[in-house]
Biopython code that builds the backbone (N, CA, C, O; Angstrom):
import numpy as np
from Bio.PDB.StructureBuilder import StructureBuilder

atoms = [
    (1, "MET", "N", (0.835, -1.191, 0.000)),
    (1, "MET", "CA", (0.000, 0.000, 0.000)),
    (1, "MET", "C", (0.874, 1.247, 0.000)),
    (1, "MET", "O", (1.873, 1.329, 0.714)),
    (2, "LYS", "N", (0.482, 2.188, -0.797)),
    (2, "LYS", "CA", (1.150, 3.489, -0.818)),
    (2, "LYS", "C", (0.299, 4.491, -0.061)),
    (2, "LYS", "O", (-0.930, 4.421, -0.091)),
    (3, "ILE", "N", (0.946, 5.413, 0.609)),
    (3, "ILE", "CA", (0.253, 6.483, 1.317)),
    (3, "ILE", "C", (0.442, 7.772, 0.515)),
    (3, "ILE", "O", (1.563, 8.143, 0.167)),
    (4, "ARG", "N", (-0.657, 8.434, 0.234)),
    (4, "ARG", "CA", (-0.617, 9.713, -0.470)),
    (4, "ARG", "C", (-1.394, 10.741, 0.348)),
    (4, "ARG", "O", (-2.424, 10.424, 0.941)),
    (5, "TYR", "N", (-0.895, 11.960, 0.372)),
    (5, "TYR", "CA", (-1.535, 13.046, 1.112)),
    (5, "TYR", "C", (-2.117, 14.059, 0.133)),
    (5, "TYR", "O", (-1.451, 14.451, -0.825)),
    (6, "THR", "N", (-3.344, 14.479, 0.367)),
    (6, "THR", "CA", (-3.900, 15.572, -0.421)),
    (6, "THR", "C", (-3.252, 16.870, 0.061)),
    (6, "THR", "O", (-2.742, 16.923, 1.180)),
    (7, "PRO", "N", (-3.265, 17.907, -0.762)),
    (7, "PRO", "CA", (-2.744, 19.205, -0.310)),
    (7, "PRO", "C", (-3.456, 19.694, 0.955)),
    (7, "PRO", "O", (-2.835, 20.316, 1.817)),
    (8, "GLU", "N", (-4.750, 19.414, 1.065)),
    (8, "GLU", "CA", (-5.517, 19.813, 2.246)),
    (8, "GLU", "C", (-5.015, 19.112, 3.507)),
    (8, "GLU", "O", (-4.949, 19.725, 4.572)),
    (9, "ALA", "N", (-4.666, 17.842, 3.393)),
    (9, "ALA", "CA", (-4.155, 17.094, 4.546)),
    (9, "ALA", "C", (-2.799, 17.646, 4.984)),
    (9, "ALA", "O", (-2.526, 17.754, 6.179)),
    (10, "ILE", "N", (-1.967, 17.988, 4.033)),
    (10, "ILE", "CA", (-0.669, 18.581, 4.361)),
    (10, "ILE", "C", (-0.880, 19.916, 5.071)),
    (10, "ILE", "O", (-0.229, 20.206, 6.075)),
    (11, "ASP", "N", (-1.796, 20.723, 4.540)),
    (11, "ASP", "CA", (-2.121, 22.002, 5.188)),
    (11, "ASP", "C", (-2.648, 21.788, 6.604)),
    (11, "ASP", "O", (-2.327, 22.548, 7.517)),
    (12, "ASP", "N", (-3.460, 20.742, 6.776)),
    (12, "ASP", "CA", (-4.002, 20.442, 8.104)),
    (12, "ASP", "C", (-2.888, 20.131, 9.099)),
    (12, "ASP", "O", (-2.902, 20.630, 10.224)),
    (13, "LEU", "N", (-1.924, 19.309, 8.688)),
    (13, "LEU", "CA", (-0.801, 18.974, 9.574)),
    (13, "LEU", "C", (-0.009, 20.218, 9.955)),
    (13, "LEU", "O", (0.363, 20.396, 11.114)),
    (14, "ILE", "N", (0.242, 21.063, 8.986)),
    (14, "ILE", "CA", (0.975, 22.304, 9.256)),
    (14, "ILE", "C", (0.187, 23.190, 10.210)),
    (14, "ILE", "O", (0.743, 23.732, 11.165)),
    (15, "ARG", "N", (-1.103, 23.335, 9.952)),
    (15, "ARG", "CA", (-1.966, 24.178, 10.780)),
    (15, "ARG", "C", (-2.009, 23.665, 12.217)),
    (15, "ARG", "O", (-1.867, 24.449, 13.156)),
    (16, "LEU", "N", (-2.203, 22.364, 12.400)),
    (16, "LEU", "CA", (-2.267, 21.792, 13.741)),
    (16, "LEU", "C", (-0.946, 21.977, 14.483)),
    (16, "LEU", "O", (-0.917, 22.343, 15.658)),
    (17, "ARG", "N", (0.127, 21.720, 13.775)),
    (17, "ARG", "CA", (1.444, 21.854, 14.414)),
    (17, "ARG", "C", (1.711, 23.300, 14.825)),
    (17, "ARG", "O", (2.192, 23.550, 15.930)),
    (18, "GLU", "N", (1.406, 24.245, 13.949)),
    (18, "GLU", "CA", (1.626, 25.663, 14.277)),
    (18, "GLU", "C", (0.771, 26.105, 15.457)),
    (18, "GLU", "O", (1.224, 26.877, 16.302)),
    (19, "PHE", "N", (-0.464, 25.616, 15.516)),
    (19, "PHE", "CA", (-1.362, 25.982, 16.607)),
    (19, "PHE", "C", (-0.803, 25.500, 17.952)),
    (19, "PHE", "O", (-0.757, 26.256, 18.922)),
    (20, "ILE", "N", (-0.381, 24.232, 17.993)),
    (20, "ILE", "CA", (0.147, 23.654, 19.230)),
    (20, "ILE", "C", (1.493, 24.292, 19.589)),
    (20, "ILE", "O", (1.799, 24.507, 20.762)),
    (21, "GLU", "N", (2.275, 24.586, 18.576)),
    (21, "GLU", "CA", (3.617, 25.122, 18.781)),
    (21, "GLU", "C", (3.615, 26.464, 19.512)),
    (21, "GLU", "O", (4.574, 26.797, 20.208)),
    (22, "GLU", "N", (2.548, 27.222, 19.352)),
    (22, "GLU", "CA", (2.449, 28.518, 20.045)),
    (22, "GLU", "C", (2.558, 28.355, 21.559)),
    (22, "GLU", "O", (3.147, 29.195, 22.239)),
    (23, "GLU", "N", (1.993, 27.281, 22.075)),
    (23, "GLU", "CA", (2.002, 27.035, 23.523)),
    (23, "GLU", "C", (3.086, 26.064, 23.967)),
    (23, "GLU", "O", (3.641, 26.191, 25.058)),
    (24, "ASN", "N", (3.383, 25.081, 23.097)),
    (24, "ASN", "CA", (4.300, 24.025, 23.521)),
    (24, "ASN", "C", (4.991, 23.394, 22.299)),
    (24, "ASN", "O", (4.452, 22.457, 21.709)),
    (25, "PRO", "N", (6.162, 23.890, 21.917)),
    (25, "PRO", "CA", (6.857, 23.367, 20.733)),
    (25, "PRO", "C", (7.153, 21.864, 20.796)),
    (25, "PRO", "O", (7.061, 21.177, 19.779)),
    (26, "GLN", "N", (7.504, 21.350, 21.975)),
    (26, "GLN", "CA", (7.788, 19.912, 22.093)),
    (26, "GLN", "C", (6.527, 19.092, 21.843)),
    (26, "GLN", "O", (6.577, 18.057, 21.179)),
    (27, "ALA", "N", (5.411, 19.548, 22.368)),
    (27, "ALA", "CA", (4.145, 18.836, 22.156)),
    (27, "ALA", "C", (3.768, 18.856, 20.684)),
    (27, "ALA", "O", (3.252, 17.866, 20.166)),
    (28, "ALA", "N", (4.015, 19.965, 20.006)),
    (28, "ALA", "CA", (3.694, 20.072, 18.579)),
    (28, "ALA", "C", (4.445, 19.021, 17.781)),
    (28, "ALA", "O", (3.875, 18.365, 16.909)),
    (29, "GLN", "N", (5.719, 18.865, 18.081)),
    (29, "GLN", "CA", (6.524, 17.859, 17.387)),
    (29, "GLN", "C", (6.034, 16.451, 17.715)),
    (29, "GLN", "O", (5.927, 15.602, 16.831)),
    (30, "ARG", "N", (5.742, 16.213, 18.977)),
    (30, "ARG", "CA", (5.280, 14.899, 19.417)),
    (30, "ARG", "C", (3.945, 14.527, 18.756)),
    (30, "ARG", "O", (3.773, 13.396, 18.301)),
    (31, "VAL", "N", (3.012, 15.466, 18.704)),
    (31, "VAL", "CA", (1.702, 15.202, 18.098)),
    (31, "VAL", "C", (1.862, 14.896, 16.617)),
    (31, "VAL", "O", (1.273, 13.938, 16.115)),
    (32, "ALA", "N", (2.658, 15.703, 15.909)),
    (32, "ALA", "CA", (2.864, 15.470, 14.472)),
    (32, "ALA", "C", (3.487, 14.097, 14.227)),
    (32, "ALA", "O", (3.067, 13.386, 13.314)),
    (33, "GLN", "N", (4.476, 13.717, 15.025)),
    (33, "GLN", "CA", (5.119, 12.412, 14.865)),
    (33, "GLN", "C", (4.146, 11.269, 15.151)),
    (33, "GLN", "O", (4.146, 10.255, 14.453)),
    (34, "THR", "N", (3.318, 11.439, 16.180)),
    (34, "THR", "CA", (2.343, 10.405, 16.533)),
    (34, "THR", "C", (1.333, 10.207, 15.408)),
    (34, "THR", "O", (1.006, 9.074, 15.055)),
    (35, "ILE", "N", (0.846, 11.298, 14.851)),
    (35, "ILE", "CA", (-0.124, 11.207, 13.753)),
    (35, "ILE", "C", (0.512, 10.511, 12.552)),
    (35, "ILE", "O", (-0.087, 9.608, 11.967)),
    (36, "LYS", "N", (1.720, 10.926, 12.185)),
    (36, "LYS", "CA", (2.382, 10.319, 11.022)),
    (36, "LYS", "C", (2.691, 8.842, 11.250)),
    (36, "LYS", "O", (2.588, 8.034, 10.326)),
    (37, "LYS", "N", (3.066, 8.492, 12.472)),
    (37, "LYS", "CA", (3.339, 7.088, 12.793)),
    (37, "LYS", "C", (2.073, 6.241, 12.646)),
    (37, "LYS", "O", (2.114, 5.141, 12.095)),
    (38, "LYS", "N", (0.962, 6.757, 13.138)),
    (38, "LYS", "CA", (-0.312, 6.031, 13.024)),
    (38, "LYS", "C", (-0.720, 5.884, 11.556)),
    (38, "LYS", "O", (-1.211, 4.832, 11.145)),
    (39, "ILE", "N", (-0.513, 6.941, 10.773)),
    (39, "ILE", "CA", (-0.846, 6.889, 9.345)),
    (39, "ILE", "C", (-0.014, 5.814, 8.647)),
    (39, "ILE", "O", (-0.521, 5.133, 7.757)),
    (40, "LYS", "N", (1.244, 5.651, 9.031)),
    (40, "LYS", "CA", (2.096, 4.623, 8.419)),
    (40, "LYS", "C", (1.521, 3.218, 8.618)),
    (40, "LYS", "O", (1.745, 2.334, 7.792)),
    (41, "GLN", "N", (0.788, 3.011, 9.702)),
    (41, "GLN", "CA", (0.172, 1.695, 9.941)),
    (41, "GLN", "C", (-0.831, 1.338, 8.844)),
    (41, "GLN", "O", (-1.117, 0.163, 8.615)),
    (42, "LEU", "N", (-1.360, 2.355, 8.171)),
    (42, "LEU", "CA", (-2.333, 2.099, 7.108)),
    (42, "LEU", "C", (-1.719, 1.351, 5.933)),
    (42, "LEU", "O", (-2.443, 0.732, 5.152)),
    (43, "LYS", "N", (-0.397, 1.398, 5.793)),
    (43, "LYS", "CA", (0.258, 0.636, 4.725)),
    (43, "LYS", "C", (-0.026, -0.854, 4.876)),
    (43, "LYS", "O", (-0.236, -1.559, 3.889)),
    (44, "THR", "N", (-0.031, -1.319, 6.109)),
    (44, "THR", "CA", (-0.250, -2.735, 6.382)),
    (44, "THR", "C", (-1.710, -3.043, 6.691)),
    (44, "THR", "O", (-2.227, -4.095, 6.317)),
    (45, "PHE", "N", (-2.364, -2.116, 7.375)),
    (45, "PHE", "CA", (-3.747, -2.330, 7.811)),
    (45, "PHE", "C", (-4.642, -1.185, 7.328)),
    (45, "PHE", "O", (-5.057, -0.350, 8.131)),
    (46, "PRO", "N", (-4.941, -1.137, 6.035)),
    (46, "PRO", "CA", (-5.677, 0.009, 5.499)),
    (46, "PRO", "C", (-7.111, 0.155, 6.007)),
    (46, "PRO", "O", (-7.700, 1.228, 5.878)),
    (47, "LEU", "N", (-7.670, -0.881, 6.568)),
    (47, "LEU", "CA", (-9.068, -0.803, 7.013)),
    (47, "LEU", "C", (-9.209, -0.688, 8.528)),
    (47, "LEU", "O", (-10.277, -0.982, 9.065)),
    (48, "ILE", "N", (-8.143, -0.262, 9.235)),
    (48, "ILE", "CA", (-8.239, -0.173, 10.697)),
    (48, "ILE", "C", (-9.116, 0.987, 11.154)),
    (48, "ILE", "O", (-9.599, 0.984, 12.286)),
    (49, "GLY", "N", (-9.325, 1.969, 10.296)),
    (49, "GLY", "CA", (-10.177, 3.092, 10.670)),
    (49, "GLY", "C", (-11.648, 2.703, 10.630)),
    (49, "GLY", "O", (-12.023, 1.663, 10.090)),
    (50, "LEU", "N", (-12.456, 3.557, 11.209)),
    (50, "LEU", "CA", (-13.901, 3.344, 11.211)),
    (50, "LEU", "C", (-14.502, 3.842, 9.911)),
    (50, "LEU", "O", (-14.111, 4.896, 9.410)),
    (51, "GLY", "N", (-15.447, 3.096, 9.360)),
    (51, "GLY", "CA", (-16.137, 3.542, 8.163)),
    (51, "GLY", "C", (-16.935, 4.799, 8.454)),
    (51, "GLY", "O", (-17.532, 4.924, 9.524)),
    (52, "VAL", "N", (-16.951, 5.727, 7.514)),
    (52, "VAL", "CA", (-17.696, 6.979, 7.662)),
    (52, "VAL", "C", (-19.112, 6.719, 7.153)),
    (52, "VAL", "O", (-19.340, 6.588, 5.950)),
    (53, "GLU", "N", (-20.055, 6.646, 8.087)),
    (53, "GLU", "CA", (-21.429, 6.272, 7.765)),
    (53, "GLU", "C", (-22.062, 7.142, 6.683)),
    (53, "GLU", "O", (-22.799, 6.639, 5.834)),
    (54, "GLU", "N", (-21.774, 8.455, 6.708)),
    (54, "GLU", "CA", (-22.413, 9.344, 5.750)),
    (54, "GLU", "C", (-21.776, 9.301, 4.361)),
    (54, "GLU", "O", (-22.277, 9.926, 3.427)),
    (55, "ALA", "N", (-20.677, 8.566, 4.228)),
    (55, "ALA", "CA", (-20.004, 8.442, 2.930)),
    (55, "ALA", "C", (-20.786, 7.488, 2.028)),
    (55, "ALA", "O", (-21.448, 6.572, 2.516)),
    (56, "PRO", "N", (-20.711, 7.701, 0.721)),
    (56, "PRO", "CA", (-21.399, 6.791, -0.207)),
    (56, "PRO", "C", (-20.942, 5.340, -0.041)),
    (56, "PRO", "O", (-21.739, 4.415, -0.195)),
    (57, "ASP", "N", (-19.657, 5.143, 0.275)),
    (57, "ASP", "CA", (-19.132, 3.794, 0.496)),
    (57, "ASP", "C", (-18.267, 3.809, 1.757)),
    (57, "ASP", "O", (-17.074, 4.106, 1.689)),
    (58, "PRO", "N", (-18.867, 3.488, 2.910)),
    (58, "PRO", "CA", (-18.128, 3.541, 4.183)),
    (58, "PRO", "C", (-16.915, 2.618, 4.246)),
    (58, "PRO", "O", (-16.053, 2.797, 5.107)),
    (59, "GLU", "N", (-16.834, 1.656, 3.370)),
    (59, "GLU", "CA", (-15.655, 0.786, 3.358)),
    (59, "GLU", "C", (-14.453, 1.488, 2.746)),
    (59, "GLU", "O", (-13.310, 1.122, 3.016)),
    (60, "MET", "N", (-14.713, 2.500, 1.919)),
    (60, "MET", "CA", (-13.619, 3.192, 1.241)),
    (60, "MET", "C", (-13.212, 4.479, 1.955)),
    (60, "MET", "O", (-12.028, 4.818, 1.975)),
    (61, "ILE", "N", (-14.165, 5.201, 2.539)),
    (61, "ILE", "CA", (-13.879, 6.435, 3.273)),
    (61, "ILE", "C", (-13.905, 6.085, 4.758)),
    (61, "ILE", "O", (-14.913, 5.601, 5.273)),
    (62, "ARG", "N", (-12.785, 6.334, 5.443)),
    (62, "ARG", "CA", (-12.660, 5.887, 6.825)),
    (62, "ARG", "C", (-12.037, 6.977, 7.689)),
    (62, "ARG", "O", (-11.370, 7.884, 7.192)),
    (63, "ASP", "N", (-12.269, 6.867, 8.990)),
    (63, "ASP", "CA", (-11.666, 7.764, 9.969)),
    (63, "ASP", "C", (-10.742, 6.967, 10.875)),
    (63, "ASP", "O", (-11.151, 6.001, 11.518)),
    (64, "LEU", "N", (-9.488, 7.394, 10.910)),
    (64, "LEU", "CA", (-8.498, 6.803, 11.794)),
    (64, "LEU", "C", (-8.360, 7.741, 12.989)),
    (64, "LEU", "O", (-8.033, 8.917, 12.825)),
    (65, "ILE", "N", (-8.606, 7.232, 14.167)),
    (65, "ILE", "CA", (-8.538, 8.054, 15.368)),
    (65, "ILE", "C", (-7.212, 7.787, 16.061)),
    (65, "ILE", "O", (-6.858, 6.642, 16.340)),
    (66, "THR", "N", (-6.494, 8.854, 16.331)),
    (66, "THR", "CA", (-5.218, 8.760, 17.027)),
    (66, "THR", "C", (-5.181, 9.850, 18.091)),
    (66, "THR", "O", (-4.994, 11.028, 17.787)),
    (67, "GLY", "N", (-5.360, 9.444, 19.323)),
    (67, "GLY", "CA", (-5.449, 10.412, 20.416)),
    (67, "GLY", "C", (-6.662, 11.301, 20.229)),
    (67, "GLY", "O", (-7.784, 10.809, 20.114)),
    (68, "ASN", "N", (-6.444, 12.607, 20.198)),
    (68, "ASN", "CA", (-7.528, 13.565, 20.004)),
    (68, "ASN", "C", (-7.698, 13.980, 18.549)),
    (68, "ASN", "O", (-8.397, 14.951, 18.258)),
    (69, "TYR", "N", (-7.072, 13.259, 17.646)),
    (69, "TYR", "CA", (-7.065, 13.659, 16.240)),
    (69, "TYR", "C", (-7.752, 12.614, 15.366)),
    (69, "TYR", "O", (-7.746, 11.417, 15.654)),
    (70, "ILE", "N", (-8.336, 13.117, 14.300)),
    (70, "ILE", "CA", (-9.040, 12.258, 13.353)),
    (70, "ILE", "C", (-8.381, 12.435, 11.991)),
    (70, "ILE", "O", (-8.179, 13.554, 11.518)),
    (71, "VAL", "N", (-8.056, 11.315, 11.378)),
    (71, "VAL", "CA", (-7.472, 11.310, 10.043)),
    (71, "VAL", "C", (-8.504, 10.670, 9.118)),
    (71, "VAL", "O", (-8.798, 9.480, 9.232)),
    (72, "ARG", "N", (-9.047, 11.465, 8.207)),
    (72, "ARG", "CA", (-10.005, 10.919, 7.235)),
    (72, "ARG", "C", (-9.231, 10.498, 6.002)),
    (72, "ARG", "O", (-8.416, 11.253, 5.473)),
    (73, "TYR", "N", (-9.499, 9.280, 5.552)),
    (73, "TYR", "CA", (-8.762, 8.761, 4.408)),
    (73, "TYR", "C", (-9.652, 7.931, 3.504)),
    (73, "TYR", "O", (-10.757, 7.528, 3.868)),
    (74, "PHE", "N", (-9.129, 7.692, 2.315)),
    (74, "PHE", "CA", (-9.840, 6.992, 1.249)),
    (74, "PHE", "C", (-8.955, 5.848, 0.779)),
    (74, "PHE", "O", (-7.782, 6.051, 0.464)),
    (75, "VAL", "N", (-9.514, 4.653, 0.734)),
    (75, "VAL", "CA", (-8.759, 3.486, 0.269)),
    (75, "VAL", "C", (-9.201, 3.167, -1.152)),
    (75, "VAL", "O", (-10.388, 2.984, -1.424)),
    (76, "TYR", "N", (-8.235, 3.105, -2.044)),
    (76, "TYR", "CA", (-8.547, 2.771, -3.429)),
    (76, "TYR", "C", (-7.408, 1.957, -4.004)),
    (76, "TYR", "O", (-6.254, 2.385, -4.004)),
    (77, "SER", "N", (-7.748, 0.789, -4.491)),
    (77, "SER", "CA", (-6.780, -0.100, -5.112)),
    (77, "SER", "C", (-5.626, -0.349, -4.140)),
    (77, "SER", "O", (-5.836, -0.897, -3.058)),
    (78, "ASN", "N", (-4.436, 0.041, -4.511)),
    (78, "ASN", "CA", (-3.252, -0.181, -3.689)),
    (78, "ASN", "C", (-2.775, 1.100, -3.018)),
    (78, "ASN", "O", (-1.597, 1.231, -2.684)),
    (79, "GLU", "N", (-3.696, 2.051, -2.819)),
    (79, "GLU", "CA", (-3.318, 3.339, -2.258)),
    (79, "GLU", "C", (-4.260, 3.771, -1.145)),
    (79, "GLU", "O", (-5.455, 3.473, -1.152)),
    (80, "VAL", "N", (-3.674, 4.484, -0.187)),
    (80, "VAL", "CA", (-4.444, 5.137, 0.873)),
    (80, "VAL", "C", (-4.216, 6.632, 0.683)),
    (80, "VAL", "O", (-3.081, 7.106, 0.720)),
    (81, "HIS", "N", (-5.299, 7.365, 0.480)),
    (81, "HIS", "CA", (-5.217, 8.811, 0.287)),
    (81, "HIS", "C", (-5.677, 9.498, 1.566)),
    (81, "HIS", "O", (-6.829, 9.360, 1.976)),
    (82, "ILE", "N", (-4.774, 10.232, 2.184)),
    (82, "ILE", "CA", (-5.113, 10.982, 3.390)),
    (82, "ILE", "C", (-5.823, 12.250, 2.926)),
    (82, "ILE", "O", (-5.240, 13.086, 2.236)),
    (83, "LEU", "N", (-7.090, 12.379, 3.316)),
    (83, "LEU", "CA", (-7.908, 13.488, 2.839)),
    (83, "LEU", "C", (-7.821, 14.716, 3.737)),
    (83, "LEU", "O", (-7.558, 15.818, 3.257)),
    (84, "ARG", "N", (-8.039, 14.533, 5.029)),
    (84, "ARG", "CA", (-8.039, 15.650, 5.991)),
    (84, "ARG", "C", (-7.599, 15.140, 7.350)),
    (84, "ARG", "O", (-7.680, 13.944, 7.630)),
    (85, "ILE", "N", (-7.129, 16.060, 8.201)),
    (85, "ILE", "CA", (-6.719, 15.738, 9.567)),
    (85, "ILE", "C", (-7.198, 16.873, 10.453)),
    (85, "ILE", "O", (-6.976, 18.041, 10.133)),
    (86, "TRP", "N", (-7.857, 16.547, 11.572)),
    (86, "TRP", "CA", (-8.323, 17.591, 12.469)),
    (86, "TRP", "C", (-8.430, 17.085, 13.899)),
    (86, "TRP", "O", (-8.491, 15.880, 14.144)),
    (87, "HIS", "N", (-8.450, 18.025, 14.838)),
    (87, "HIS", "CA", (-8.655, 17.735, 16.252)),
    (87, "HIS", "C", (-10.138, 17.421, 16.432)),
    (87, "HIS", "O", (-10.986, 18.012, 15.763)),
    (88, "HIS", "N", (-10.449, 16.501, 17.326)),
    (88, "HIS", "CA", (-11.842, 16.070, 17.467)),
    (88, "HIS", "C", (-12.776, 17.192, 17.916)),
    (88, "HIS", "O", (-13.987, 17.085, 17.718)),
    (89, "LYS", "N", (-12.250, 18.270, 18.517)),
    (89, "LYS", "CA", (-13.102, 19.391, 18.939)),
    (89, "LYS", "C", (-13.336, 20.398, 17.811)),
    (89, "LYS", "O", (-14.173, 21.291, 17.937)),
    (90, "GLU", "N", (-12.605, 20.254, 16.725)),
    (90, "GLU", "CA", (-12.813, 21.159, 15.588)),
    (90, "GLU", "C", (-14.086, 20.773, 14.836)),
    (90, "GLU", "O", (-14.554, 19.635, 14.893)),
    (91, "ARG", "N", (-14.613, 21.744, 14.145)),
    (91, "ARG", "CA", (-15.772, 21.464, 13.297)),
    (91, "ARG", "C", (-15.319, 20.505, 12.188)),
    (91, "ARG", "O", (-14.301, 20.729, 11.533)),
    (92, "ARG", "N", (-16.070, 19.472, 11.998)),
    (92, "ARG", "CA", (-15.686, 18.473, 10.973)),
    (92, "ARG", "C", (-15.774, 19.076, 9.593)),
    (92, "ARG", "O", (-16.648, 19.889, 9.293)),
    (93, "LEU", "N", (-14.840, 18.653, 8.763)),
    (93, "LEU", "CA", (-14.717, 19.205, 7.417)),
    (93, "LEU", "C", (-15.425, 18.355, 6.400)),
    (93, "LEU", "O", (-15.419, 18.679, 5.212)),
]
sb = StructureBuilder()
sb.init_structure("model")
sb.init_model(0)
sb.init_chain("A")
sb.init_seg("    ")
for serial, (resi, resn, name, xyz) in enumerate(atoms, 1):
    if name == "N":
        sb.init_residue(resn, " ", resi, " ")
    sb.init_atom(name, np.array(xyz, "f"), 0.0, 1.0, " ", f" {name:<3s}", serial, name[0])
structure = sb.get_structure()
């Protein structure tokens, strides 16, 4: 499985890291590393996330929960596309 990030997902990671970094730079680095480490697990276990009920095909659009963060992704063929990443208290995208 290959992992691909949408431009929006990359922006989300940058935004989250910058937000946390204002208060705690070490925590910002730790959170970013934890999220990326969890995403790497999708290479081996692409269906570990929860199916998104409101999606047309919940088996393909999934939410991976890691701590207080949600990673929405799409599984297609031999690829996992990271769509968006947000804190669970943020308004869902």
